[in-house]
C-alpha positions in Angstrom: 15.1 108.6 -70.4 16.6 111.7 -68.9 19.4 113.6 -70.7 22.1 115.5 -68.9 23.0 118.7 -70.8 26.5 120.0 -70.3 26.3 123.7 -71.0 29.8 124.5 -69.7 31.9 123.7 -72.8 34.2 125.0 -75.4 35.2 123.5 -78.7 38.9 122.7 -78.7 40.8 121.5 -81.7 42.7 118.3 -80.8 46.2 119.9 -81.2 45.3 122.5 -78.5 43.9 120.0 -75.9 46.0 119.8 -72.7 46.4 117.1 -70.1 43.8 117.4 -67.3 41.3 119.1 -69.5 37.9 117.6 -68.7 36.0 116.1 -71.6 32.6 117.7 -72.2 31.0 115.3 -74.6 31.2 111.6 -75.1 33.6 110.3 -77.8 32.2 107.5 -80.0 33.8 104.9 -82.2 32.7 104.6 -85.8 30.3 101.8 -84.9 28.6 103.9 -82.1 30.5 102.5 -79.1 31.4 105.0 -76.3 35.3 105.3 -76.3 35.6 108.1 -73.7 32.8 109.3 -71.4 32.2 113.0 -70.8 33.6 114.1 -67.4 36.8 112.2 -67.7 40.2 114.0 -67.2 42.2 113.7 -70.3 45.7 112.2 -70.0 48.5 112.5 -72.6 47.8 108.9 -73.6 44.1 109.6 -74.2 45.0 112.7 -76.3 47.4 110.7 -78.4 44.9 107.9 -79.0 42.3 110.5 -80.1 44.7 112.0 -82.6 45.4 108.5 -83.9 41.7 107.9 -84.4 41.5 111.0 -86.5 39.4 113.0 -84.0 39.5 116.6 -85.3 38.2 118.4 -82.2 36.5 117.7 -78.9 34.4 119.6 -76.4 36.1 120.6 -73.1 34.3 121.8 -70.0 34.8 125.5 -69.4 33.1 127.5 -66.6 33.6 130.7 -68.5 30.9 129.6 -70.9 28.5 128.4 -68.3 25.5 130.1 -69.9 26.1 128.8 -73.4 24.0 125.8 -74.3 26.0 123.6 -76.7 25.1 120.0 -76.2 22.2 118.1 -77.8 22.4 114.7 -76.1 19.3 113.4 -77.7 20.6 113.9 -81.2 24.0 112.5 -80.1 22.3 109.3 -78.8 20.2 108.9 -81.9 23.3 109.3 -84.0 25.1 106.7 -81.9 22.2 104.2 -82.2 21.8 104.8 -86.0 25.6 104.4 -86.4 25.5 100.9 -84.9 22.6 99.9 -87.0 23.9 101.3 -90.3 27.4 99.7 -89.7 25.7 96.3 -89.4 23.7 97.0 -92.5 26.6 98.1 -94.7 28.9 95.3 -93.5 26.3 92.6 -94.2 24.4 94.3 -97.0 24.0 91.2 -99.2 22.8 89.0 -96.3 20.2 91.3 -94.7 16.7 90.1 -94.4 13.6 92.3 -94.5 13.2 92.6 -90.7 16.8 93.6 -90.2 16.6 96.2 -93.0 13.4 97.6 -91.6 15.0 97.9 -88.1 17.9 99.9 -89.6 15.7 102.2 -91.5 13.4 102.7 -88.5 16.5 104.1 -86.7 17.2 106.5 -89.5 13.6 107.6 -89.5 13.6 108.2 -85.7 16.6 110.4 -86.1 14.9 112.3 -88.9 11.7 112.7 -86.8 13.8 114.3 -84.1 15.4 116.8 -86.5 11.9 117.7 -87.8 10.7 118.2 -84.2 13.6 120.5 -83.6 12.4 122.8 -86.4 14.3 125.1 -88.7 17.2 125.8 -86.4 20.6 127.3 -87.2 23.1 124.4 -86.7 26.8 124.3 -86.8 28.5 121.9 -89.2 30.8 121.0 -86.3 27.8 119.5 -84.5 27.7 116.9 -87.3 31.2 116.4 -88.3 33.6 115.1 -85.6 35.7 112.3 -87.0 38.3 112.1 -89.8 36.8 108.9 -90.9 35.6 107.8 -94.4 33.5 104.7 -93.8 30.0 104.4 -92.4 30.1 107.7 -90.5 30.4 109.5 -93.9 27.0 108.3 -95.0 25.4 109.1 -91.6 26.8 112.6 -91.5 25.6 113.2 -95.1 22.2 112.0 -94.1 22.0 114.4 -91.1 23.2 117.4 -93.1 20.8 116.6 -95.9 17.9 116.4 -93.5 18.7 119.8 -91.9 18.9 121.5 -95.3 15.8 119.7 -96.6 13.9 120.9 -93.6 14.9 124.5 -94.2 14.1 124.1 -97.9 10.5 123.2 -97.0 10.5 119.5 -97.7 7.6 117.6 -96.1 8.0 114.7 -93.7 7.7 112.0 -96.5 10.2 113.8 -98.7 12.6 114.3 -95.7 12.5 110.5 -94.9 13.1 109.5 -98.5 16.0 111.9 -99.0 17.5 110.9 -95.7 17.4 107.2 -96.5 18.8 108.0 -100.0 21.6 109.9 -98.3 22.4 107.0 -96.0 22.5 104.7 -99.0 24.2 107.0 -101.4 27.5 105.0 -101.4 26.0 101.5 -101.2 27.4 100.7 -104.6 30.9 100.8 -103.1 30.1 97.4 -101.5 30.6 95.9 -105.0 34.1 97.4 -105.3 37.2 95.6 -104.1 38.4 96.7 -100.7 41.9 96.9 -102.2 40.6 99.9 -104.2 38.4 101.4 -101.5 41.1 101.3 -98.8 44.1 102.0 -101.1 46.6 104.3 -99.3 48.1 105.8 -102.5 46.5 107.6 -105.4 44.2 105.5 -107.6 45.3 104.4 -111.1 43.1 105.5 -114.1 41.5 102.0 -114.2 40.8 102.1 -110.4 39.2 105.5 -110.7 37.0 104.3 -113.6 35.9 101.5 -111.3 35.2 103.9 -108.4 33.1 106.1 -110.7 30.8 103.1 -111.4 29.6 103.0 -107.8 26.4 105.1 -108.4 25.4 102.5 -111.1 26.3 99.6 -108.8 24.2 101.2 -106.1 21.2 101.6 -108.3 21.5 98.0 -109.4 21.7 96.8 -105.8 18.6 98.8 -104.8 16.6 97.6 -107.8 17.6 93.9 -107.3 17.7 93.4 -103.5 15.5 96.1 -102.0 12.1 97.7 -102.5 13.0 101.3 -102.8 11.2 104.3 -104.3 12.4 105.9 -107.6 13.3 109.0 -105.5 15.9 107.0 -103.4 17.2 105.1 -106.5 17.8 108.4 -108.3 19.6 109.9 -105.3 22.0 106.9 -105.3 22.5 106.9 -109.0 22.9 110.7 -109.5 24.6 112.0 -106.4 27.9 112.6 -108.4 26.2 114.4 -111.2 26.9 118.2 -111.5 24.6 120.8 -112.9 27.3 121.9 -115.4 27.3 118.4 -116.9 30.8 117.6 -115.6 29.7 114.9 -113.1 29.4 111.1 -113.5 28.3 108.5 -114.3 26.1 110.0 -117.1 27.2 113.6 -117.3 23.7 114.9 -116.7 22.9 118.6 -116.6 20.8 120.8 -114.4 17.2 119.9 -115.2 18.0 116.2 -115.8 19.2 115.7 -112.2 16.8 114.9 -109.4 16.5 117.8 -107.0 17.0 115.4 -104.1 20.2 114.1 -105.7 21.4 117.7 -106.1 20.8 118.2 -102.4 22.7 115.0 -101.3 25.6 115.9 -103.6 26.3 119.1 -101.7 26.4 117.3 -98.3 28.4 114.4 -99.8 31.1 116.8 -101.1 31.2 118.8 -98.0 31.7 115.8 -95.8 34.1 114.1 -98.2 36.5 117.0 -98.4 36.4 117.4 -94.6 38.3 114.1 -94.4 42.0 113.3 -94.9 42.5 111.2 -98.0 45.7 109.5 -99.3 46.1 112.1 -102.1 45.3 115.3 -100.1 44.9 116.8 -96.7 41.4 117.5 -95.4 39.8 120.9 -95.6 38.9 122.7 -92.4 35.1 122.9 -92.0 35.4 126.6 -92.8 37.3 126.1 -96.0 35.0 123.2 -97.0 32.1 125.6 -96.4 33.6 128.2 -98.7 34.3 125.6 -101.4 30.6 124.7 -101.4 29.6 128.3 -101.8 32.1 128.8 -104.6 30.5 125.8 -106.5 27.1 127.5 -106.7 25.9 127.6 -110.3 28.6 125.2 -111.6 28.8 122.1 -109.4 25.7 122.8 -107.3 22.2 124.2 -107.6 22.1 127.9 -106.5 19.0 127.7 -104.5 20.2 124.6 -102.6 23.5 126.3 -101.8 21.5 129.2 -100.4 19.6 126.8 -98.2 23.0 125.2 -97.1 24.3 128.7 -96.2 21.1 129.6 -94.3 21.0 126.3 -92.5 24.5 126.0 -91.1 26.6 128.4 -89.1 30.3 128.6 -90.0 31.6 129.1 -86.5 30.2 126.7 -83.9 29.2 127.7 -80.3 32.1 127.5 -78.0 34.8 127.8 -80.6 37.7 130.3 -80.2 38.1 132.9 -83.0 40.4 135.8 -83.8 38.9 139.1 -84.9 40.3 141.6 -87.4 41.3 143.9 -84.5 43.5 141.2 -83.0 41.2 140.3 -80.1 40.3 136.7 -79.4 37.0 135.3 -78.0 34.5 132.5 -78.0 31.3 132.3 -80.1 28.4 132.3 -77.7 25.4 132.7 -80.1 24.4 132.8 -83.7 22.6 135.4 -85.9 20.3 133.4 -88.1 20.8 134.0 -91.8 24.3 135.5 -91.1 26.6 132.5 -90.7 29.8 134.6 -90.5 28.4 137.2 -88.0 28.0 135.5 -84.6 28.0 137.0 -81.1 31.5 136.7 -79.5 32.5 136.9 -75.9 35.9 138.5 -75.3 38.0 137.7 -72.2 40.6 140.0 -70.7 43.2 139.4 -67.9 44.8 136.0 -68.3 42.0 135.0 -70.5 39.7 134.6 -67.5 37.9 137.8 -66.7 35.0 138.5 -69.0 35.8 141.7 -71.0 32.7 142.1 -73.1 30.5 140.8 -75.9 30.5 141.8 -79.5 27.5 141.2 -81.8 29.3 141.1 -85.2 26.0 141.8 -87.0 26.0 145.2 -85.3 29.8 145.8 -85.8 30.3 145.9 -89.5 33.9 147.0 -89.3 34.9 143.8 -87.5 35.2 140.4 -89.1 36.5 137.0 -88.0 40.0 136.5 -89.4 40.4 132.9 -88.3 39.7 130.1 -86.0 42.3 129.6 -83.2 43.4 126.1 -83.9 
């Protein structure tokens, strides 16, 4: 199958999208269906619907960035296919037969194989997180993040596939919890929160009873809410008693979770969520795995608009590996059209990024 790569794109937060902007990347529903195809001109009605769906940002075609390669259509297609498969799995978890389960996990493994083939590349968290959605996409996004970090941490193919499937299944225990609690719009009561905190145990029980899963995967599901300072749940385990793979999944789970709106709080921006993960190093999260997280993901994605400490605004056009907050930025001059110059922030220590332009 051939893949069309749209290079002429910028990342635009949904509140800044204008009518007649041309969509640069397909928009998918939570079950992997295409809602809007790339190349379509956006109307006010489309923009409103995207906001209602919780879409945080989209990609818009922009000829000023014609040499910046942003899209990875193969990964997007694999994510779409896996999304469909895992949605079916989670909705019908107690009725699945062996063949259906194997088909779902084959989709996950194909996606992991592609990530392995890509190699240790510097990815943007925005490439993974698009929707403000807390159902099946959360597990898939957690899986993708976990695989990228695992790859940069030196995990082998067998380990990557186990940790990826563990990440996909990490919240499977929530299928035993009442939808009234899972989908509650207001804050949880103490009793409801106690029930929610049982989902790692429920998940472990489901995997032991209904599936043939390795001890590695079961421990990921059972321990992904444990914290190295002993303040996690369900058992309050400390550093050396927690599976390394569960520690890895816990970082990605928390990052993705706080990047979503919840009834009791507003979502963190990806940048603020990134900083929260770094601040949890040594207390909530394993220090070495946080370093791998930092080295794997860039804070500022290609095509996003940023504001520098000198007041200039520009677009991120390239990354400096190992320096997630020091990308290469293209500045535009007259009427934001004429290219003014490019700044490599790694070579400009007096300049920093003050903010995203949102």
